[in-house]
C-alpha positions as CSV (number, residue, x, y, z in Angstrom):
1,X,0.0,0.0,0.0
2,X,1.3,3.4,-0.9
3,X,1.9,5.9,1.9
4,X,-0.2,9.1,1.9
5,X,1.5,12.5,2.1
6,X,4.5,11.7,-0.1
7,X,4.7,11.8,-3.9
8,X,3.8,8.5,-5.4
9,X,7.1,8.1,-7.2
10,X,9.1,8.7,-4.0
11,X,7.1,6.1,-2.0
12,X,7.6,3.5,-4.7
13,X,11.3,4.4,-5.0
14,X,11.9,3.9,-1.3
15,X,10.0,0.5,-1.4
16,X,12.3,-0.7,-4.2
17,X,15.4,0.6,-2.4
18,X,14.3,-1.3,0.7
19,X,14.1,-4.5,-1.3
20,X,17.7,-3.9,-2.5
21,X,18.9,-3.2,1.0
22,X,17.3,-6.4,2.3
23,X,18.9,-8.4,-0.5
24,X,15.5,-9.3,-2.0
25,X,16.8,-7.7,-5.1
26,X,20.5,-8.8,-5.3
27,X,23.2,-7.2,-7.3
28,X,22.8,-8.0,-11.0
29,X,19.1,-8.8,-10.7
30,X,16.5,-6.8,-12.7
31,X,14.4,-4.2,-10.9
32,X,10.7,-4.0,-11.7
33,X,10.2,-2.7,-15.2
34,X,8.1,0.3,-16.1
35,X,5.1,-1.9,-17.0
36,X,5.5,-3.9,-13.8
37,X,5.5,-0.7,-11.7
38,X,2.4,0.6,-13.5
39,X,0.5,-2.7,-12.9
40,X,1.7,-3.3,-9.3
41,X,1.2,0.2,-7.9
42,X,-1.6,1.4,-10.3
43,X,0.3,4.5,-11.4
44,X,0.9,6.3,-14.7
45,X,3.8,5.6,-17.0
46,X,5.2,9.0,-16.2
47,X,5.4,8.1,-12.5
48,X,6.9,4.7,-13.3
49,X,9.5,6.2,-15.6
50,X,10.4,8.7,-12.9
51,X,10.9,5.9,-10.4
52,X,13.4,4.2,-12.7
53,X,15.2,7.4,-13.5
54,X,15.6,8.3,-9.8
55,X,16.8,4.9,-8.8
56,X,19.4,5.0,-11.4
57,X,20.4,8.6,-10.6
58,X,20.8,7.6,-6.9
59,X,23.3,4.9,-7.9
60,X,21.2,1.9,-6.8
61,X,20.7,0.6,-10.4
62,X,22.0,0.9,-13.9
63,X,20.0,0.9,-17.1
64,X,21.1,-1.4,-19.9
65,X,19.7,-0.2,-23.3
66,X,17.2,-2.7,-24.7
67,X,17.3,-5.0,-21.7
68,X,16.1,-3.1,-18.6
69,X,17.4,-1.7,-15.3
70,X,19.5,-3.8,-13.0
71,X,20.7,-3.5,-9.4
72,X,24.1,-2.0,-9.3
73,X,26.9,-4.3,-8.1
74,X,29.5,-2.4,-6.2
75,X,32.2,-4.2,-4.2
76,X,34.5,-2.4,-1.8
77,X,38.2,-3.0,-2.3
78,X,39.9,-2.7,1.1
79,X,43.7,-3.0,1.3
80,X,44.8,-5.2,4.2
81,X,48.3,-3.7,4.0
82,X,47.2,0.0,4.4
83,X,45.9,2.0,7.3
84,X,42.7,3.5,6.0
85,X,39.6,4.6,7.8
86,X,36.2,3.4,6.7
87,X,35.1,7.0,5.9
88,X,38.1,7.6,3.6
89,X,37.7,4.2,2.0
90,X,34.1,4.9,1.0
91,X,34.8,8.4,-0.2
92,X,37.7,7.1,-2.4
93,X,35.2,4.7,-4.0
94,X,32.6,7.4,-4.7
95,X,30.2,6.4,-2.0
96,X,28.7,8.4,0.8
97,X,29.7,7.0,4.3
98,X,27.5,7.3,7.4
99,X,27.6,5.8,10.9
100,X,25.0,4.7,13.4
101,X,26.2,4.3,17.0
102,X,24.5,1.1,18.4
103,X,25.6,1.2,22.0
104,X,28.5,1.8,24.3
105,X,29.8,1.2,27.8
106,X,32.8,1.7,30.0
107,X,34.7,-1.4,31.2
108,X,36.9,-0.8,34.3
109,X,39.6,-3.3,33.4
110,X,42.1,-4.3,30.7
111,X,40.7,-5.9,27.5
112,X,42.5,-9.1,26.2
113,X,42.5,-10.1,22.6
114,X,44.5,-12.7,20.6
115,X,45.8,-11.6,17.2
116,X,48.1,-13.7,15.0
117,X,48.5,-16.2,17.9
118,X,49.7,-13.5,20.3
119,X,47.8,-12.2,23.3
120,X,47.5,-8.5,23.6
121,X,46.1,-6.4,26.5
122,X,44.4,-3.0,25.9
123,X,45.0,-1.0,29.1
124,X,41.9,-0.1,31.0
125,X,39.6,1.5,31.6
126,X,38.1,0.7,28.3
127,X,35.4,2.5,26.2
128,X,33.5,-0.3,24.4
129,X,31.8,1.2,21.3
130,X,29.6,-0.6,18.8
131,X,28.8,1.1,15.5
132,X,27.1,0.2,12.2
133,X,28.9,1.6,9.1
134,X,27.0,2.3,6.0
135,X,27.7,3.4,2.4
136,X,24.9,5.0,0.4
137,X,22.7,4.0,3.3
138,X,23.6,0.3,2.8
139,X,24.9,-1.4,5.9
140,X,28.4,-2.6,5.1
141,X,29.9,-3.6,8.5
142,X,29.3,-3.6,12.2
143,X,32.2,-3.0,14.4
144,X,33.1,-3.2,18.1
145,X,36.0,-1.0,19.3
146,X,37.7,-1.3,22.7
147,X,39.3,2.1,23.2
148,X,41.8,2.7,26.0
149,X,40.5,5.7,28.0
150,X,44.1,6.2,29.3
151,X,45.0,7.1,25.7
152,X,41.8,9.0,24.9
153,X,40.2,10.3,28.0
154,X,36.5,11.1,27.8
155,X,36.4,10.2,24.1
156,X,32.6,9.6,24.5
157,X,32.1,13.3,24.6
158,X,33.1,13.6,21.0
159,X,31.0,13.0,17.9
160,X,31.5,9.3,17.3
161,X,29.6,9.1,14.0
162,X,32.7,9.8,11.9
163,X,36.3,8.6,11.7
164,X,37.8,7.6,15.0
165,X,41.2,7.9,13.5
166,X,40.6,11.6,12.9
167,X,39.6,12.0,16.6
168,X,42.7,10.1,17.7
169,X,44.8,12.4,15.6
170,X,43.1,15.8,16.0
171,X,41.8,15.6,19.6
172,X,44.4,13.4,21.3
173,X,47.4,13.9,19.0
174,X,47.9,10.1,18.8
175,X,50.0,8.9,15.8
176,X,49.0,5.5,14.7
177,X,52.1,3.5,14.0
178,X,50.7,0.1,12.9
179,X,47.7,-2.2,13.1
180,X,48.0,-6.0,13.6
181,X,45.0,-7.9,12.2
182,X,43.5,-11.3,11.6
183,X,41.0,-11.9,8.8
184,X,38.7,-14.9,8.6
185,X,35.6,-16.0,6.8
186,X,32.6,-16.7,9.0
187,X,28.9,-17.6,8.7
188,X,26.9,-14.6,9.8
189,X,24.9,-15.2,12.9
190,X,21.3,-13.8,13.4
191,X,22.6,-10.7,15.2
192,X,24.9,-9.8,12.4
193,X,22.3,-10.5,9.7
194,X,19.8,-8.3,11.5
195,X,22.2,-5.3,11.9
196,X,23.4,-5.7,8.3
197,X,19.9,-6.0,6.9
198,X,20.5,-9.4,5.4
199,X,17.8,-12.1,5.3
200,X,19.5,-14.9,3.4
201,X,22.6,-16.9,4.3
202,X,25.7,-14.8,3.6
203,X,29.4,-15.2,4.4
204,X,30.9,-12.5,6.5
205,X,34.5,-11.4,6.9
206,X,35.6,-11.1,10.5
207,X,38.5,-8.7,11.3
208,X,40.2,-8.8,14.7
209,X,42.9,-6.3,15.3
210,X,45.1,-4.2,17.6
211,X,46.1,-0.6,16.9
212,X,49.3,0.8,18.2
213,X,50.2,4.4,18.6
214,X,53.3,6.4,19.7
215,X,55.5,3.4,19.4
216,X,54.2,0.2,21.0
217,X,51.4,1.8,23.0
218,X,48.1,0.0,22.4
219,X,45.3,2.4,21.6
220,X,42.4,0.1,20.8
221,X,41.3,-3.4,19.8
222,X,38.8,-4.1,17.1
223,X,36.3,-6.9,16.3
224,X,34.4,-6.1,13.1
225,X,32.1,-8.0,10.8
226,X,32.2,-7.0,7.1
227,X,29.6,-8.1,4.5
228,X,31.2,-10.8,2.4
229,X,29.0,-9.9,-0.6
230,X,30.2,-6.3,-0.5
231,X,33.9,-6.5,0.4
232,X,37.1,-7.9,-0.9
233,X,40.5,-7.5,0.8
234,X,43.6,-7.1,-1.2
235,X,47.1,-7.9,0.0
236,X,50.3,-6.8,-1.5
237,X,53.4,-8.9,-0.9
238,X,57.0,-8.3,-2.0
239,X,60.0,-10.7,-1.9
């Protein structure tokens, strides 16, 4: 049923976009045609045509002459050998990044994490922060950060919907020296599928890491889940 109060084309457009976000219309699949929109929503051909024009203009789909309009297939290429924030990574690929803070808490003790077979300790107290990261309003990853409050006191008073790396640098003058990470493929659990807006079975990419600043000082630990259908990690090796 179409919502009242909004232009018809906008309501239909948002309904189709929701189907893309929920993976009901997967990348490479055909979006409803002009005739299908007319029949399903009882609208004019002018309205149906505008829906298809706007969905293509917004980057959700691409029109193939003589064949129809298809869901755009974009895959994020993230280098595993380069320190790069999510925000900068999305902007470099022509996408609009955004962040939703899910929840947070302060933990009054050190946080232990094992990366590459080595046990690391993030000095407490810890600020545990969970965020959902999006590109063009599509959930791409959800992350949990364990930030040392001894390195970044009262970080919770800052705007945490952007790049944490920028906050570390500009507000606390912390220079990130290196990041140790493990990358593994996992089956997404129900929590991850819910947060990422995925209904069917999809492989995820789990990243566990430790960030060092000012030499060997541990700034934070990370446990993040990336969408396997939207990400590929590239590694560069030299002899």
